C-alpha positions as CSV (number, residue, x, y, z in Angstrom):
1,M,-9.7,-14.8,-11.7
2,T,-7.7,-17.8,-10.6
3,Q,-4.3,-17.0,-12.2
4,A,-2.5,-13.8,-12.3
5,E,-1.9,-12.0,-15.6
6,I,1.8,-11.9,-16.8
7,P,2.7,-8.2,-17.5
8,Q,6.3,-9.2,-18.5
9,K,8.6,-12.2,-18.4
10,A,11.4,-10.4,-16.6
11,P,11.8,-8.7,-13.3
12,Y,11.3,-5.0,-12.6
13,K,14.5,-3.4,-11.3
14,Q,13.5,-0.7,-8.8
15,S,15.4,1.6,-6.5
16,V,13.9,1.5,-3.0
17,K,14.4,3.7,0.0
18,Q,15.0,2.5,3.6
19,G,11.9,2.4,5.7
20,K,9.5,3.1,2.8
21,T,6.7,0.6,2.2
22,Y,5.8,-0.5,-1.3
23,F,2.8,-2.6,-2.5
24,W,3.6,-5.1,-5.2
25,C,0.9,-6.0,-7.6
26,S,0.1,-9.8,-7.4
27,C,-2.7,-9.9,-10.0
28,G,-0.8,-8.5,-12.9
29,K,-3.6,-6.1,-13.9
30,S,-2.0,-2.9,-12.5
31,A,-1.1,-0.1,-15.0
32,R,1.7,0.9,-12.5
33,Q,3.7,-2.3,-12.6
34,P,5.3,-3.7,-10.5
35,F,3.2,-1.7,-8.0
36,C,-0.5,-2.0,-7.1
37,D,-3.0,0.6,-8.5
38,G,-6.1,-1.1,-7.1
39,A,-6.9,-3.0,-10.4
40,H,-7.2,-6.2,-8.3
41,K,-10.7,-5.3,-7.1
42,D,-12.9,-8.4,-7.4
43,T,-10.1,-10.7,-8.6
44,G,-9.4,-12.5,-5.3
45,F,-5.8,-11.1,-5.4
46,E,-4.3,-8.7,-2.9
47,P,-1.1,-6.6,-3.1
48,V,1.9,-7.8,-1.2
49,Q,3.5,-5.3,1.2
50,Y,7.3,-4.8,1.1
51,T,9.2,-2.5,3.4
52,A,12.8,-1.7,2.4
53,D,15.4,-2.3,5.1
54,K,18.0,-0.1,3.2
55,D,18.4,2.1,0.2
56,T,19.2,-0.3,-2.6
57,E,18.1,-1.7,-5.9
58,V,15.8,-4.7,-5.9
59,Y,14.2,-6.9,-8.5
60,F,10.4,-7.2,-8.2
61,C,8.8,-10.2,-10.0
62,G,7.2,-9.3,-13.3
63,C,5.7,-12.6,-14.2
64,K,3.7,-13.0,-10.9
65,A,4.9,-16.7,-10.7
66,T,7.6,-16.2,-8.1
67,A,7.6,-18.4,-5.0
68,K,9.3,-15.5,-3.1
69,Q,6.7,-12.8,-3.5
70,P,7.3,-10.0,-4.2
71,M,10.9,-10.6,-5.3
72,C,11.9,-12.3,-8.5
73,D,13.2,-15.9,-8.1
74,G,13.7,-16.7,-11.8
75,A,10.3,-18.4,-12.3
76,H,9.9,-16.4,-15.6
77,N,12.6,-18.6,-17.1
78,K,10.2,-21.5,-17.0
79,L,7.2,-19.8,-18.5
């Protein structure tokens, strides 16, 4: 697999908790988007670790084309 699948052309708004670590799916195959469920096995992709520095809402990339993994940078607007 050379390109990630695109689960949605919009970000995933998520509430995160300070100090908690999340693993963002970079391959697009996870059934638990935007988080990894291990579906990347044998794809060449690995999940991206994100640790929240405060309790807040963030926007994880849904199209997998962001240059600022794991956060949305608006790349979905160009797909």
